[in-house]
C-alpha positions as CSV (number, residue, x, y, z in Angstrom):
1,M,-110.1,22.6,167.1
2,M,-107.2,21.8,163.7
3,A,-105.9,24.7,162.8
4,V,-106.8,25.6,159.1
5,E,-105.4,28.5,156.5
6,T,-104.9,26.4,153.4
7,V,-107.2,24.0,151.6
8,F,-106.6,22.3,148.4
9,L,-109.9,21.4,146.2
10,L,-110.0,18.9,143.8
11,P,-112.6,18.8,141.1
12,G,-114.8,16.4,139.8
13,Q,-116.9,16.1,136.8
14,G,-115.9,19.7,134.9
15,G,-112.3,18.8,136.0
16,Y,-111.2,17.8,132.5
17,T,-109.6,20.0,130.1
18,P,-107.9,18.8,127.2
19,G,-104.1,19.3,127.0
20,L,-104.2,20.3,130.7
21,F,-100.9,19.0,131.0
22,A,-99.4,19.9,128.0
23,G,-95.5,21.0,128.0
24,D,-95.4,19.3,131.4
25,D,-92.6,17.0,131.3
26,S,-92.4,16.5,135.2
27,P,-91.8,13.0,137.0
28,E,-94.9,13.7,139.1
29,V,-97.4,14.3,136.4
30,A,-95.9,11.2,134.5
31,E,-95.8,9.0,136.9
32,V,-99.8,9.9,137.6
33,L,-100.3,9.2,133.9
34,G,-98.4,6.0,133.7
35,T,-100.5,4.7,136.6
36,V,-104.0,5.7,134.9
37,D,-103.2,4.2,131.8
38,R,-101.7,1.0,133.5
39,I,-105.0,0.4,135.1
40,A,-107.1,1.3,132.0
41,A,-105.6,-1.3,130.4
42,E,-106.2,-3.4,133.3
43,F,-110.2,-3.3,132.5
44,G,-109.3,-3.5,128.2
45,R,-109.9,0.1,128.2
46,G,-107.4,2.4,126.0
47,G,-105.4,5.1,128.2
48,V,-106.1,8.7,128.8
49,S,-102.2,10.5,128.8
50,H,-103.0,11.3,125.2
51,L,-106.3,13.5,126.4
52,L,-104.6,15.7,128.8
53,R,-101.0,16.3,126.9
54,Q,-102.9,17.0,123.6
55,P,-104.3,20.2,123.2
56,D,-106.7,19.1,120.3
57,A,-107.6,16.0,121.8
58,P,-111.6,15.7,122.2
59,S,-113.6,18.0,124.3
60,A,-115.9,16.9,127.8
61,A,-118.8,17.0,125.6
62,D,-117.4,15.1,123.0
63,L,-116.1,12.7,125.2
64,V,-119.7,12.3,127.3
65,R,-121.5,11.0,124.0
66,A,-118.5,9.0,123.0
67,D,-116.8,7.8,126.0
68,S,-117.9,8.6,129.5
69,F,-115.2,6.2,131.0
70,A,-112.3,7.9,129.2
71,L,-113.6,10.9,130.6
72,Q,-114.0,9.8,134.6
73,L,-110.5,8.7,134.3
74,A,-109.3,11.8,132.5
75,V,-110.8,14.0,135.6
76,F,-109.4,11.7,137.9
77,A,-105.9,12.0,136.3
78,A,-106.2,15.9,136.3
79,A,-107.4,16.3,139.7
80,V,-104.4,14.0,141.2
81,G,-101.7,15.5,138.7
82,S,-102.7,19.3,139.4
83,F,-102.7,18.1,143.2
84,R,-98.8,17.0,143.0
85,I,-97.6,19.9,140.9
86,A,-99.9,22.5,143.3
87,E,-97.6,21.1,146.2
88,R,-94.6,21.9,144.8
89,Q,-95.3,25.4,146.3
90,D,-97.7,24.6,149.3
91,T,-98.8,22.2,151.6
92,P,-102.5,21.6,152.2
93,D,-104.1,21.7,155.9
94,V,-107.1,20.4,154.5
95,V,-108.0,18.7,151.2
96,V,-111.4,18.9,149.8
97,G,-112.7,16.9,146.6
98,H,-115.9,18.0,145.2
99,S,-118.4,15.4,143.8
100,M,-116.0,12.4,142.2
101,G,-113.0,14.6,143.1
102,E,-113.6,13.0,146.4
103,I,-111.6,9.6,145.1
104,A,-108.6,11.8,143.8
105,A,-108.7,13.6,147.4
106,L,-108.6,10.5,149.3
107,T,-105.9,9.1,147.3
108,V,-103.5,12.3,147.1
109,T,-103.8,11.8,151.0
110,G,-103.3,8.2,151.3
111,A,-106.1,6.4,152.0
112,F,-105.7,4.4,148.3
113,T,-103.0,4.2,146.5
114,P,-102.7,5.8,142.8
115,A,-103.5,2.5,141.5
116,D,-106.6,1.6,143.9
117,G,-107.9,5.2,143.3
118,A,-107.5,4.6,139.4
119,R,-109.1,1.2,139.8
120,L,-112.0,2.8,142.4
121,V,-113.0,4.9,139.2
122,C,-112.7,2.5,136.9
123,H,-115.1,0.0,138.9
124,R,-117.5,3.2,139.4
125,S,-117.5,3.8,135.6
126,E,-118.0,0.1,134.8
127,A,-121.2,0.2,137.2
128,L,-122.7,3.4,135.7
129,L,-122.4,2.0,132.2
130,A,-123.9,-0.9,133.7
131,H,-126.8,0.1,136.1
132,C,-127.8,3.8,135.3
133,P,-131.0,4.6,133.4
134,S,-130.3,6.3,130.0
135,D,-133.0,9.2,130.9
136,G,-131.4,11.2,133.3
137,G,-129.8,14.5,133.3
138,M,-128.5,17.9,135.6
139,V,-130.0,21.3,135.4
140,A,-128.2,24.1,137.2
141,L,-129.8,26.6,138.6
142,E,-129.3,30.1,140.0
143,L,-131.1,29.6,143.2
144,P,-130.0,28.9,146.7
145,A,-130.5,25.3,147.5
146,A,-133.8,26.0,149.6
147,R,-135.5,27.6,147.0
148,A,-134.5,24.9,144.5
149,A,-135.7,22.0,147.1
150,H,-139.3,24.1,146.9
151,L,-139.3,23.1,142.8
152,V,-138.4,19.7,143.3
153,G,-140.8,18.8,145.8
154,A,-142.9,20.7,143.6
155,V,-142.4,18.3,140.3
156,A,-142.9,15.1,142.8
157,D,-140.4,12.9,141.2
158,R,-139.3,10.2,143.3
159,G,-136.0,10.0,141.6
160,L,-135.2,13.9,141.5
161,A,-132.9,15.7,143.9
162,V,-131.1,18.3,144.8
163,A,-127.5,16.8,143.5
164,V,-124.9,19.7,144.6
165,S,-125.2,23.0,146.7
166,N,-122.2,25.4,145.1
167,A,-122.7,28.6,146.0
168,P,-125.5,30.8,147.8
169,R,-126.8,30.7,144.1
170,Q,-126.2,28.0,142.2
171,T,-127.7,24.8,142.9
172,V,-127.9,21.8,141.0
173,V,-131.0,19.3,140.7
174,S,-130.5,15.9,139.1
175,G,-132.8,13.1,138.0
176,P,-134.9,11.7,135.1
177,D,-134.9,13.9,131.9
178,D,-138.6,14.6,132.0
179,A,-138.6,15.6,135.6
180,V,-135.6,17.7,135.2
181,E,-137.0,19.5,132.1
182,V,-140.1,20.4,133.7
183,V,-137.8,22.1,136.8
184,A,-136.0,23.7,133.9
185,R,-139.3,25.0,132.7
186,L,-140.4,26.3,135.9
187,A,-136.9,27.7,136.8
188,G,-137.8,30.0,133.6
189,A,-141.3,30.6,134.7
190,L,-139.6,32.5,137.2
191,G,-137.3,34.4,135.4
192,V,-134.6,31.7,137.1
193,Q,-131.8,31.1,134.7
194,A,-131.7,26.8,134.3
195,T,-129.1,26.0,132.5
196,R,-128.5,21.9,131.2
197,L,-125.5,20.1,132.2
198,N,-123.8,18.1,129.9
199,A,-123.2,15.2,132.1
200,P,-122.9,11.8,131.6
201,F,-125.2,10.5,134.7
202,P,-127.6,11.9,137.0
203,F,-125.3,11.7,139.5
204,H,-126.2,12.5,143.2
205,S,-129.8,11.3,142.7
206,P,-131.6,8.5,143.8
207,M,-131.7,7.2,139.7
208,L,-128.4,5.8,140.9
209,A,-129.3,3.7,143.4
210,V,-128.8,0.1,141.6
211,A,-125.4,1.4,140.3
212,A,-124.2,2.2,143.4
213,H,-124.9,-1.1,145.1
214,A,-122.9,-2.4,142.4
215,F,-120.3,-0.3,142.8
216,G,-119.6,-1.1,146.2
217,E,-119.8,-5.1,145.7
218,A,-116.8,-4.5,142.8
219,V,-114.8,-2.9,145.3
220,T,-114.8,-4.7,148.5
221,G,-111.1,-6.3,147.9
222,I,-109.8,-2.8,147.3
223,R,-107.4,-1.8,150.8
224,Q,-107.8,1.2,152.9
225,H,-104.7,2.8,154.2
226,P,-104.3,5.6,157.2
227,L,-104.8,9.1,156.1
228,R,-101.7,11.2,155.7
229,A,-103.5,14.5,155.5
230,A,-106.6,15.7,156.7
231,V,-109.4,14.9,154.2
232,Y,-113.0,17.2,154.6
233,S,-116.1,15.3,152.3
234,P,-119.0,17.8,151.4
235,V,-121.0,14.2,151.1
236,A,-120.5,13.5,154.7
237,G,-120.6,17.1,156.0
238,G,-117.3,16.9,158.1
239,Y,-113.8,15.1,158.5
240,V,-113.5,11.9,157.9
241,Q,-111.1,9.8,160.0
242,D,-109.2,6.4,159.7
243,D,-111.8,4.2,161.1
244,T,-114.4,5.9,158.4
245,D,-115.4,3.3,155.8
246,L,-114.4,5.3,152.9
247,K,-115.7,3.1,150.1
248,A,-119.3,3.0,152.0
249,L,-118.8,6.8,151.5
250,L,-117.8,6.4,147.9
251,V,-120.7,4.3,147.7
252,R,-123.3,6.9,148.9
253,Q,-121.8,9.9,147.3
254,L,-123.4,8.7,143.8
255,T,-127.3,9.2,145.8
256,T,-126.5,11.9,148.0
257,S,-126.4,15.4,147.4
258,V,-122.7,17.3,147.5
259,R,-122.6,20.5,150.4
260,F,-119.9,22.0,148.8
261,M,-121.1,25.6,149.9
262,A,-121.2,24.4,153.6
263,A,-117.9,23.2,153.4
264,V,-116.4,25.7,152.4
265,R,-118.2,27.9,154.5
266,E,-117.2,25.6,157.9
267,L,-113.7,25.8,156.6
268,H,-113.8,29.6,156.4
269,A,-115.2,29.5,159.9
270,D,-112.4,27.2,161.1
271,G,-110.0,30.0,159.8
272,A,-109.4,28.9,155.9
273,R,-108.1,31.8,153.9
274,R,-106.3,30.2,151.1
275,F,-108.0,28.1,148.8
276,V,-106.2,26.6,146.2
277,E,-108.0,24.6,143.0
278,C,-106.0,22.4,141.7
279,G,-107.1,22.5,137.7
280,R,-109.3,24.5,136.4
281,A,-113.2,23.6,136.5
282,G,-114.2,26.6,138.6
283,L,-114.3,25.9,142.2
284,S,-112.6,29.0,142.8
285,G,-114.8,31.3,141.9
286,L,-117.8,29.3,143.9
287,V,-115.5,30.1,147.0
288,R,-115.6,33.7,146.1
289,R,-119.1,33.8,146.2
290,S,-119.9,31.4,149.2
291,V,-116.8,33.1,151.7
292,P,-115.0,36.8,152.1
293,E,-111.7,37.7,152.2
294,V,-110.2,35.0,151.0
295,D,-106.8,34.3,148.5
296,T,-108.0,31.8,145.6
297,I,-105.3,30.0,142.9
298,S,-106.3,28.1,140.1
299,T,-103.5,25.7,138.9
300,G,-102.6,27.6,135.8
301,L,-104.2,30.6,136.6
302,A,-103.0,33.8,138.9
303,P,-103.7,34.2,142.5
304,R,-106.7,35.6,143.3
305,S,-106.3,37.9,146.8
306,A,-108.8,39.7,149.1
307,D,-106.4,41.9,149.9
308,A,-106.1,43.5,146.3
309,A,-107.3,47.0,146.1
310,A,-109.6,45.7,143.4
311,P,-113.0,44.6,144.3
312,A,-113.3,41.3,145.1
313,G,-113.3,38.5,142.6
314,T,-111.3,41.0,140.6
315,P,-107.9,38.7,139.5
316,A,-105.0,40.0,141.6
317,E,-101.3,40.3,140.2
318,S,-99.3,37.6,138.2
319,A,-98.4,34.4,140.0
320,P,-95.6,34.9,142.4
321,A,-92.2,33.8,140.6
322,G,-91.6,30.3,140.8
323,S,-95.0,29.4,140.8
324,A,-95.9,26.1,139.0
325,P,-98.6,26.2,136.8
326,V,-100.5,23.3,135.1
327,V,-100.3,25.5,131.6
328,A,-98.0,27.9,131.0
329,P,-100.0,30.6,129.5
330,A,-99.9,31.4,125.6
331,P,-98.1,34.4,125.0
332,V,-100.6,37.6,124.7
333,A,-99.9,39.4,121.2
334,D,-100.3,43.3,120.9
335,S,-103.4,43.5,120.3
336,A,-104.9,47.0,120.0
337,P,-105.7,48.1,123.9
338,P,-108.9,49.7,122.5
339,V,-110.2,46.6,121.2
340,L,-110.0,45.0,124.7
341,D,-111.4,48.2,126.4
342,E,-114.1,47.9,124.5
343,L,-114.8,44.3,125.1
344,R,-114.5,45.1,129.1
345,E,-117.1,47.9,128.9
346,L,-119.4,45.9,126.5
347,Y,-118.9,42.7,129.2
348,A,-119.4,44.9,132.1
349,S,-122.5,46.7,130.9
350,A,-124.3,43.3,130.0
351,L,-122.7,41.9,133.5
352,G,-123.5,44.8,135.9
353,Y,-120.1,44.9,137.0
354,P,-118.1,47.7,137.5
355,V,-115.7,47.8,134.2
356,E,-112.9,47.4,136.7
357,V,-113.7,44.1,137.6
358,I,-113.4,43.2,133.5
359,T,-109.9,42.6,133.5
360,G,-108.3,41.1,130.4
361,D,-106.9,37.9,132.2
362,A,-110.2,37.1,134.3
363,D,-111.3,33.3,132.9
364,L,-115.0,34.3,131.8
365,E,-116.5,31.4,133.3
366,A,-114.3,30.4,136.2
367,D,-114.4,34.2,137.8
368,L,-117.1,36.4,135.8
369,G,-119.5,33.6,136.0
370,I,-120.4,33.4,132.2
371,D,-121.4,29.9,130.9
372,S,-121.6,28.6,127.7
373,L,-125.6,30.3,127.1
374,K,-124.5,33.6,128.2
375,R,-121.2,33.3,126.2
376,A,-123.0,32.7,123.3
377,E,-125.3,35.4,123.8
378,M,-122.2,38.2,124.5
379,L,-120.8,36.5,121.0
380,G,-123.6,38.1,119.1
381,K,-122.8,42.1,121.1
382,V,-119.2,41.3,120.6
383,S,-120.0,40.3,116.6
384,A,-122.1,43.4,116.0
385,R,-119.4,45.7,118.1
386,F,-116.8,44.5,115.9
387,G,-118.8,43.9,112.7
388,L,-117.3,40.1,112.3
389,G,-120.0,39.1,110.3
390,E,-119.3,35.3,109.3
391,S,-116.0,35.1,110.9
392,A,-117.5,35.0,114.0
393,V,-118.5,31.9,113.1
394,D,-115.7,30.1,114.0
395,G,-115.7,28.1,116.9
396,R,-112.1,30.0,118.4
397,F,-114.4,32.9,119.6
398,V,-117.0,31.0,121.8
399,A,-114.2,29.2,122.8
400,Q,-111.6,31.7,124.2
401,P,-110.9,31.7,127.9
402,T,-110.6,35.4,128.7
403,L,-111.2,38.7,127.2
404,A,-107.7,39.1,126.4
405,D,-107.7,36.2,124.6
406,L,-110.2,37.5,122.1
407,A,-109.2,40.8,121.6
408,D,-106.4,38.7,120.4
409,L,-108.2,37.1,117.8
410,I,-110.7,40.0,117.1
411,T,-107.4,42.1,116.1
412,E,-106.0,38.9,114.1
413,V,-109.3,38.2,112.0
414,R,-110.1,42.4,111.5
415,G,-106.9,43.6,111.8
416,S,-105.9,46.1,114.2
417,A,-108.9,48.4,112.5
418,P,-110.9,50.2,116.5
419,A,-114.5,49.3,116.6
420,A,-115.8,52.9,115.2
421,E,-114.2,51.6,111.5
422,A,-116.7,48.7,112.0
423,A,-119.8,48.2,109.7
424,P,-122.5,49.9,111.1
425,V,-125.4,47.4,112.0
426,P,-128.7,48.1,110.4
427,A,-131.2,49.8,112.4
428,A,-133.8,47.3,111.8
429,D,-132.0,45.1,113.9
430,A,-131.9,47.3,117.5
431,V,-135.9,47.0,117.6
432,P,-137.3,45.3,120.6
433,V,-138.0,41.6,119.9
434,P,-141.4,41.3,119.3
435,A,-143.0,37.8,120.8
436,A,-142.4,34.8,118.7
437,E,-145.6,33.2,119.0
438,A,-147.0,35.7,116.9
439,V,-145.6,35.2,113.6
440,A,-145.1,31.2,112.1
441,A,-142.7,30.7,109.8
442,P,-142.9,30.0,106.0
443,V,-141.2,26.7,105.0
444,G,-138.8,28.3,103.7
445,V,-136.9,29.5,106.7
446,L,-137.2,26.4,108.1
447,D,-135.8,24.4,104.7
448,E,-133.1,26.9,104.6
449,L,-132.3,26.4,108.7
450,R,-132.3,22.1,107.8
451,E,-129.6,22.9,105.3
452,L,-127.6,25.0,107.2
453,Y,-127.3,22.6,109.8
454,A,-127.0,19.5,108.1
455,S,-124.4,20.9,106.0
456,A,-122.4,21.9,109.3
457,L,-123.2,18.5,111.4
458,G,-122.5,16.3,108.4
459,Y,-125.8,14.8,108.2
460,P,-128.3,14.2,105.6
461,V,-130.5,16.9,105.0
462,E,-133.3,14.1,106.0
463,V,-132.5,13.9,109.4
464,I,-132.5,17.5,110.6
465,T,-136.2,17.7,111.0
466,G,-137.8,20.9,112.6
467,D,-139.2,19.2,115.8
468,A,-136.1,17.2,116.2
469,D,-134.2,18.3,119.5
470,L,-130.9,19.9,118.8
471,E,-129.4,18.8,121.7
472,A,-130.8,15.4,122.8
473,D,-131.3,14.2,119.5
474,L,-128.8,15.6,117.2
475,G,-126.1,16.1,119.8
476,I,-125.6,19.6,119.5
477,D,-123.9,20.9,122.8
478,S,-124.4,24.7,124.0
479,L,-120.7,25.6,122.6
480,K,-121.5,24.2,119.0
481,R,-124.8,25.6,119.2
482,A,-123.4,29.0,120.0
483,E,-121.4,28.5,116.7
484,M,-124.2,27.6,114.8
485,L,-126.0,30.7,115.9
486,G,-123.1,32.5,114.1
487,K,-124.1,31.5,111.2
488,V,-127.7,31.8,111.9
489,S,-126.9,35.1,112.1
490,A,-125.3,35.8,109.2
491,R,-127.7,33.8,106.9
492,F,-130.5,35.7,108.0
493,G,-128.7,39.3,108.5
494,L,-130.0,38.9,112.4
495,G,-127.4,41.6,113.8
496,E,-127.8,42.6,116.9
497,S,-131.0,41.0,117.3
498,A,-129.5,37.6,117.9
499,V,-128.4,38.4,121.1
500,D,-131.5,38.2,122.6
501,G,-130.8,35.0,124.9
502,R,-133.7,32.7,123.3
503,F,-132.1,31.9,120.1
504,V,-129.7,30.3,121.9
505,A,-132.3,28.3,123.8
506,Q,-134.8,27.1,121.2
507,P,-134.9,23.4,121.7
508,T,-135.9,22.4,117.6
509,L,-135.1,24.2,114.2
510,A,-139.3,24.7,113.9
511,D,-139.1,27.0,117.2
512,L,-135.6,28.6,116.0
513,A,-137.7,29.5,112.4
514,D,-140.4,30.9,114.2
515,L,-138.0,33.5,116.4
516,I,-136.0,34.6,113.4
517,T,-139.5,34.9,111.4
518,A,-141.2,37.2,114.7
519,V,-137.6,39.0,114.8
520,R,-137.2,39.5,111.0
521,P,-140.5,39.7,108.9
522,S,-138.6,39.7,105.6
523,A,-135.9,37.1,106.3
524,R,-135.2,34.7,103.3
């Protein structure tokens, strides 16, 4: 058995962050971006360097809708570039790619040249765009894979599958939109959190069989080379070798489940105690949820040490001197300590964590597992606690990655006044939320919602109908929904009522109007 101590993790979907390499002028990153842009031109596409150089570049959600080809290529470039940065400080014993990150893993270990790795991504994207059905989706469930499989079996749709097993209680299901929606509803009925993912395709499901065949046909001419380092494949369920048909593996990957948790646990059993995530897609958090007593690092973040005095999962001290983060963190302003302290207590109470775990520099998503829906719910609590009112509709609030960043923004917007001086929340806002089904919304509430959304989205008000699906029909992703919830709360005086997770979960404006009416019968 080979000795394993350090594992490098390369993300797939979720690995793109706008401006990931902003401020990094290293030749290694420049070479990666230059190669990727050159290959994009071979396929008649624009480059993606600007997406990773400019912090104000389009978000992943924007690219899913507008240019999924560019998004996939940016994910690949982000993983390979982050690997080049990480290997300045460390050498991996094993490299693991998550989902499409397997192409990057096989590239950085020499099985494919950087140019051919980019070509693989381009051929894959073209096959998906040409042959993938348009009615597919993915949903993340807070369930073990075995229980998620029972839900999939209950729905009995041949296109539905358990796509990814990420952690003990995080499994992704993929397939036709209507079947995925049924799974989400079944999960909700069982009290299980279900989050629809903003994915461009239903990855790792039978729906991609035709696209997978086309991908395989397109890459026959790409040459495979001997590996320079060990690679563990979560799809193959083990190490790949020089005699493994790696292109066939990548083709099969489109329709096969990713067993990331099993890969992490096997490597941990082999001795791995240090996991380095090349990027910031949250893989480090999944590792900590899957195995005990490990050190985790995400390039661009401080290391998380199993030997630290804080509980498992708590950020350790700052990164060692000489480390090379992907993006140097912006200097933190001297926000009033009570603001950060109150935020830590607020989040600890809501999440059921000891307050010591909620540090100022813990990444809300990667370290604390707060997804965009939960972040929207927490923003309602934050707005009520600090009297932010209309200020909270600024999209920057929901986008802040850490509580320290959020404290700085609150201080900027509200000055350094402690939360105790904030405007009190009306007592009526704190009453329990009654069942929304009991009251039908008056037309005036729905009309105001239509005008509010039309103004914010730049649509004619006629387009914003009461039964239009906010995500599927109007393209409102979860972050934008959170921003709009702030506007809705301010317009209708919802106050702390808006922290009820049902508000952000309503699929249409008619449903939202009914809930507003149920909560605030006197709403305008």
